[in-house]
C-alpha positions in Angstrom: 128.4 72.7 87.4 132.0 72.2 86.4 132.8 68.5 86.2 136.1 68.6 84.4 139.0 70.0 86.5 141.5 72.5 85.2 145.1 71.3 84.9 148.4 73.1 85.5 151.2 73.8 83.1 152.5 70.2 83.1 155.7 68.9 81.8 156.2 70.4 78.3 152.5 70.6 77.5 151.6 74.1 78.8 148.0 73.4 79.8 147.0 76.3 82.1 143.8 76.6 84.2 141.9 79.8 83.5 140.7 80.3 87.1 141.7 83.8 88.3 141.5 85.8 91.4 139.3 88.9 91.4 141.1 91.2 93.8 144.6 92.7 94.0 145.8 90.1 96.5 144.8 86.9 94.6 146.9 85.7 91.7 145.6 86.2 88.2 146.0 82.5 87.5 145.3 79.6 89.7 148.1 77.4 88.4 146.5 74.2 89.7 149.5 73.4 92.0 148.7 70.4 94.2 149.8 72.0 97.4 151.3 75.4 98.2 154.1 74.5 100.6 154.9 77.9 102.1 153.4 77.4 105.5 150.9 80.2 105.0 148.2 78.9 102.7 146.8 75.7 101.2 146.3 74.1 97.8 144.4 71.6 95.9 145.5 68.0 95.4 144.8 68.1 91.7 147.4 67.6 89.0 149.9 66.3 91.4 152.9 64.5 89.9 152.7 66.1 86.5 149.8 64.3 84.9 149.2 65.1 81.3 146.3 65.0 78.8 143.2 63.1 79.8 144.8 62.0 83.1 145.3 65.7 84.1 141.8 66.8 83.2 139.6 64.1 84.8 139.5 62.6 88.2 140.4 58.9 88.5 137.3 56.9 87.5 136.3 53.6 89.1 137.4 50.4 87.3 134.1 49.8 85.7 134.0 53.3 84.3 137.6 53.7 83.1 138.2 55.7 79.9 138.7 53.6 76.8 141.9 54.1 74.7 139.7 55.8 72.1 138.3 58.2 74.7 141.8 59.1 76.0 143.0 59.8 72.5 139.9 62.0 71.8 140.3 64.0 75.0 144.1 64.4 74.4 143.3 65.7 71.0 140.8 68.2 72.4 143.4 69.3 74.9 146.1 69.8 72.2 143.6 72.0 70.3 142.8 74.0 73.4 146.5 74.6 74.2 147.2 75.8 70.6 144.2 78.1 70.5 144.9 79.7 73.9 148.7 79.8 74.0 149.0 83.5 73.2 146.4 84.5 75.8 148.0 82.2 78.4 151.4 83.8 77.8 149.9 87.3 78.0 148.0 86.6 81.2 151.1 85.1 82.9 153.1 88.2 81.9 150.5 90.5 83.5 150.4 88.3 86.6 154.2 88.5 86.9 154.1 92.3 86.4 151.5 92.7 89.1 153.6 90.5 91.5 156.7 92.6 90.8 154.7 95.8 91.3 153.4 94.6 94.6 156.8 93.6 95.8 158.2 97.0 94.8 155.7 98.7 97.1 153.3 100.0 94.4 150.0 101.3 95.6 146.8 99.1 95.6 145.5 101.3 92.7 148.6 100.8 90.6 148.5 97.0 91.1 144.8 96.9 90.3 145.4 98.9 87.1 147.9 96.2 86.0 145.5 93.4 86.8 142.7 95.1 85.0 144.6 94.6 81.7 144.0 90.9 82.1 140.2 91.1 82.4 139.4 90.6 78.7 142.0 87.9 78.4 140.5 86.1 81.4 137.1 86.2 79.8 138.4 84.6 76.6 140.2 81.9 78.5 137.2 81.1 80.6 135.1 80.8 77.4 137.7 78.6 75.8 137.9 76.4 79.0 134.1 76.1 79.1 134.1 74.9 75.5 136.9 72.4 76.3 134.8 71.2 79.3 131.7 70.7 77.1 133.7 68.9 74.4 135.3 66.6 76.9 131.9 65.8 78.5 130.6 64.9 75.1 133.3 62.2 74.8 132.2 60.6 78.1 129.5 58.1 78.5 126.4 59.1 80.5 127.5 56.8 83.3 131.0 58.3 83.5 129.7 61.8 83.5 127.1 61.0 86.1 129.8 59.5 88.4 132.0 62.6 88.0 129.1 64.9 88.8 128.1 62.8 91.8 131.6 62.9 93.2 132.4 66.6 92.7 133.9 68.0 95.9 132.2 70.7 97.9 133.2 74.3 97.6 136.5 74.8 99.4 136.1 76.4 102.9 139.5 77.6 104.0 138.7 78.3 107.7 141.2 76.6 110.0 142.5 74.0 107.5 146.0 75.3 106.7 148.5 72.5 106.3 151.0 72.1 109.0 154.7 72.1 108.3 154.8 68.4 109.0 152.0 67.7 106.5 153.7 69.8 103.9 156.9 67.9 104.3 155.1 64.6 104.1 153.1 65.5 101.1 156.1 66.9 99.3 157.8 63.6 99.9 154.9 61.6 98.6 154.8 63.7 95.4 158.5 63.3 94.8 158.2 59.6 95.3 155.3 59.6 92.8 157.4 61.4 90.2 160.3 59.0 90.7 158.2 55.8 90.6 156.3 57.0 87.5 159.0 58.8 85.7 158.9 56.5 82.7 155.2 56.8 82.1 155.2 60.5 82.7 157.9 60.9 80.1 156.2 58.6 77.7 152.9 60.5 77.9 154.6 63.9 77.6 156.6 62.7 74.6 153.6 61.3 72.8 151.7 64.5 73.4 154.5 66.4 71.9 154.7 64.1 68.9 150.9 64.5 68.4 151.2 68.2 68.5 154.0 68.2 65.9 151.9 65.9 63.7 148.9 68.2 64.0 151.0 71.2 63.1 152.5 69.3 60.2 149.0 68.9 58.8 148.4 65.3 59.6 144.8 64.1 59.7 142.7 63.8 62.9 142.9 60.0 62.5 146.7 60.1 62.3 147.0 62.3 65.3 144.6 60.1 67.3 146.7 57.1 66.4 149.8 58.7 67.8 147.9 59.6 71.0 146.6 56.1 71.5 150.2 54.9 71.8 150.2 56.5 75.3 147.0 54.9 76.4 148.7 52.2 78.5 150.9 54.7 80.3 148.0 57.0 81.0 146.0 54.2 82.4 148.8 53.3 84.8 149.1 56.9 85.8 145.4 57.1 86.6 145.9 54.2 89.0 149.0 55.8 90.5 147.1 59.0 91.1 144.4 57.1 92.9 147.1 55.7 95.2 148.7 59.1 95.7 145.4 60.8 96.5 144.7 58.1 99.1 148.1 58.6 100.7 147.7 62.3 100.9 144.2 62.1 102.3 145.5 59.8 105.0 147.7 62.6 106.2 144.8 65.1 106.5 142.7 65.9 109.6 138.9 65.3 109.4 138.4 69.1 109.2 140.8 69.3 106.3 139.1 66.5 104.5 135.7 68.0 105.1 136.8 71.4 103.7 136.9 70.2 100.2 140.2 72.0 99.6 142.5 69.0 99.4 140.6 66.6 97.1 140.7 66.2 93.4 138.6 68.9 91.9 136.4 68.6 88.9 
C-alpha cells in the first residue's frame, strides 16, 4: 500500500511524481496537479498551492501526530537526495512526454505515438523504484502511530464515473487555490528558499548535520503550511457533491 503521496514539480524544487499512464492517450507523467481545470477531466487535490518538502509528501496529520521539526528536516533531506538522484531521468521522461504530445497533435498514428512512449518504459521503471525507496525511507522516519494513521486514512481508488468537476466548481477551486497562494506566499517562499539553500550546502559537501540544521530553519513555516493545507482541503471538499467526495478522486492521496 502506498502511504506517501507523490508531489508535483513545486516552486523551484523539481519534485516530480513517477506515476505514468500506460496507453497512448494517458500522459507519461501524472504531474500531481491539484485540479485539471479544462472542463473535460478531473484531478487530485494533492500538492495544491505549491507545497514543498515534507508538506508536499505527506497528508496533514492530526495535532497529536504532527511531524516534529527533526522529522521534517529528515524528510526534506530525503527528498533533496531523491531529486538529485532522479533529475536526469525526470528531464528525459518529460522530454519524451512532450514529444509524444506534439506527435499526437501533429496527427501521427497511434503506432508512432506508442513508439515514442515506449522509449520511456525503462526510465519509468527506474523512477518507480526510486520513488518506492523514497517512500520506504520516509516511512522509516515516521512513528508507528503516524504511519498507522496515514494508512488508515488512505483514500479509496479513484472511480471517475460521473464525477467531472463543473465549470462553476473549477472556477471556485481555482479562486481558493489562488487565495491560498496569496495568503501563504511568505511561508511558501521561505520553505522554497531554505530547500534551495540546503541543496546548495549538500552540493558544496556540507555534512548531513549541517544540511539538516538548514532545513530545520523552515520548520515553523512548514508547520503553518500544513495547517493552511488542511483548511484549503476542507474548503475544496465543501464544494464537492457527495458523489465526487465518495469517488476518492478529489482528496489528498497517499
